[in-house]
N, C-alpha and C positions, 0 to 999 in steps of 0.2 A: 577541577569541577567534576563531581560524580554524584549520582543519586540512584536510588532504587525505590520503585513504587509499585504497588499492586495495580493490575488492570482487571477489567471484567469484559466478558464477551456478551454481545447482545444475544437475545434468545433466538431460537430457531435453528434450522439445519445449515444456514449460511451466515454465520455470525461475523461481526466486525469487532475490532479491539477498541475499547473506550478507556482513555487515560484521564485521571484527575489532573486538571490543569488550572493555573491561576493567571488571570489577566489583570494587569495594573494592581497587583497585590490582593485581588479579591478572588474568591472561589471556595472550594474547587468546582470547576465546570467540566463536563464530559466532552472530551475531544476524541475524534476518530484518529487513530494512527494511520497515516496515509502516505506511503512513499510514492504513490502515483500522482500526488498533488504538487504543483510547482510552488505554491505558497500556502500559508496558513489562512484558514477561513473562520469567520465568525458568523453566527446566526444573526438575523436582524434584531432579535430580542436581546442577545448578549451585547451587540454593538451599542444598543440604546442604553442598557444597564451600565456598561463600562464607559459611556460617554465618548465613543469612537465615532467621529464625524467623517462622512465620505468626502474625499478631496478630489476625486476623479473617477474614471471608469477604465475597465480593461476587458477586452474580449478573451475568453478562454475556450477550451475545447474539452468536453467530457465524453464519456462513452456514448451518451445519447445525443451529442451534437454540440453546437455552439452555446455558450452561456456568457452573460454579461455580469461582471462583478463591479461593485463600488469599491474603491480603494480607500484605506485609512491607515493610521499609525497607532500602535499601542505603545505605551511607555515601557511595558515589560510583559513578557510571556514566560511562564515558569512551569517546569515539571519537577516536582519534589523540590530539592534545594538548588537546582540548576535554573538560572534565570538569564534570559536574553533580553537586553534593553532595546528600545526603539526599533521595533520590527514591523514591516509593512504587512497588512492583512487585507484579504478580500472579504466583503460583506455581501451575503447572498441568502436568498430564500430557498436555495436548493437543499439546505440542511433540514428545513421543515418538511420537505417532501420525503426525505430519508426517514425522518422521525415516524411518519405515518406508516411506512413499510416495515421498519424495524421495531415499531412499537416501543421505542426507547427515546429518552431525551437526548438530543444531540446539540451541544452548544457551539461546537467548532470542529475544525479539522487541523491536525498538526502535519504540516507539509515540509517540503524541501528547504525553504528559506529559514526554517528553524533547525532542521535535522542535519543539514549539510556540514556543520562544523564538528559533528560528534561521531562517536562509535556507540552503538546501542545493541543490547541483547534482549531477545524475546524468549522467555521461558514459558512456553504454553502449558506445560504440565503443572507448574506452580502459579501460573498467571502473574508473573512478575516481569517488569520492564526495568532494565538497568541502562543508565545513560552516563557517558563519561567522555572526556577528551580522548582522542585517539591514543592508544597505548597498547603495548604487547598484551596479547591474550594470555589468560592463565593457562597453565599446563592442562592438557586434556585429562579429564577425570577418568579414573579406572572404570571400565565398563562402558565407555563411550567410544565410538568410532568418529573420526573427524574428517570432513571433506572441506577443502578450501579452494575457492576459485575467484579470479579477478572479475570485476564488472566494470562497466563504463557508463558514464552519464550520456543520455541520448542527445540532448540539445538544450542550450541555455533557456529557451522558452518553454521547453517540455522536458524537464530533467528526470526522465524515467531511468531506473536502474536496469541496464540491459545485461543479460547473462546468456551464455551459450548453453543450449538445452538439447538433449536427445530424447526423441519420442519413439517408442517401439524399436529401439536400437538404431534408428536412423537420425541423421543430422550431421553437424550441429545446425540448429535453428535458433533464431534470435527471439528470445522472450523477454518481457518486462517483468521484474519482480515487484509486486504491488501488495503491501500489507493492507491496503484499503479495498482489496478484491476478496470477496468471500469464497469464490470458487476459481479454480484454474480454468483458463479459457484457451481455446485453439481457434485459429482463423479457419474460415470455411474452406479456403484454398488448400491449407495444409491438411485439414480433415479429409478432403477429397483425395489428395495425393497419397495419404496413408491408408485410404480405404476404410475409414472408420464408419461403423454402423450408427446412423443418426436417427433420433426420434424427435417428434415435435415437442417443444418445450414451452412455446408461447413467447413470453417477453421477460426480460430482466430489467431492473431499474439501474440507470447510470446517471451521472451528472448530465443534465441537459435533456433528460427524458427517457422513455422506454426504448429498449433495443430488442429486435427480434433475435431469437436464439433457439438452438436445438441442443439436445444433450447426447452424450456419447461416453465412451470409456476407453482408456488406453491401457495396454498391458504393462508398459513401463514408462516412467518419465524420470530423466536424470539431469541434474544440474551438477556439472563436474562429476565427482565420484559418488554423489548423494543420489542413489537410485531408489525410486519408490514404485511399487507394483500395484496394478489394478486400481487406477485412479479415475474417478468420475471427472468429466470435463464438460464445459459449456462450449458450444460452437457458435460463433457469431461473426458477422461481416464488419462490425464496428472497427476492427483492427485495420482494415483497409483505409478508412478515413484517418485513423490515428497515424498510420504510416505516411500518409500524404502530409500531415502537419509537421512531422519531424524530418521528412525527406529521406527516410530509409525504411526498409521493410521490418515490421514487427509481426511475428507469426504466432505469438501466444502471450499469455499472462500467467505468471506463477502466483497463485492465490492461497488463501487460508487452508484449503483442504490438503495441499501439499506441505505448506510451511509448518502446520501444527505438529507434524511428526518429528520435528527437529528443535534443538536449541539453536536459534537463529541469531547470528551476530553480523551486523552491517557496519562496516567501518568506512564512512564516507570519505574522510581525508585520504586514506590509502586505497580506496576503491577495491575493498576486499570483502568477500562474503564467506562466512564460516558456518557450516552446518554440522552440528554434533548430534549423534543419534545413539540410543542405547544399543549395545551389541546383543542380538537375540541369544 
């Protein structure tokens, strides 16, 4: 199984990836690509259109706090020619709240219980998403430098991708890699330890509500050997709550404004992250 589809980014300075997706053979619908989500989500409107009926509820945790999901099953969920049958989904009005902020139609969220069987590549420069069963990567193209690092999954109930990260030459610190985060985030405690200069930011939107945040910048941020300079970050306390949920410390989140600089390949079965970047 393999497919390649174009994606688009929502407007604004902090965009999210929207993938054309099909539910029960119908679509395409716009789904956020979200490695920070434990399961796929449907909007209330799409669930009604697709005839997905709630069969129970589940408590979840987003950046903004606790959320309650209705649970249902879809006969199939497909990206391009790759289709996964009989997959559990959450049904929520949280996506409607995101629509208002992003000013874009959001029909669903593509999460871990779809992605975990695949290897996928994000080509931000071409805005192309490639999905396949785990297989050896193609040889590194001429003019690219390649950095590879292992990741691990945080917890069965919150299967975040955890990567060792260095900030301003210090670390390693434990960060979550989240394609559903528009900006890289640093915990308040880490920002204070690093002596980052923080300014008032107000609030950012996360699942479950708004989150207080400040803004700052780091001189360098490196995942393995993939080092990026002069990166804007958001500083927030919500990571302390997330750390409690999974039972270990998360000190930051790798988001879009770091990832967009690379050709990003996430191989879930082999727990391997590959970051390719043009050689200056």
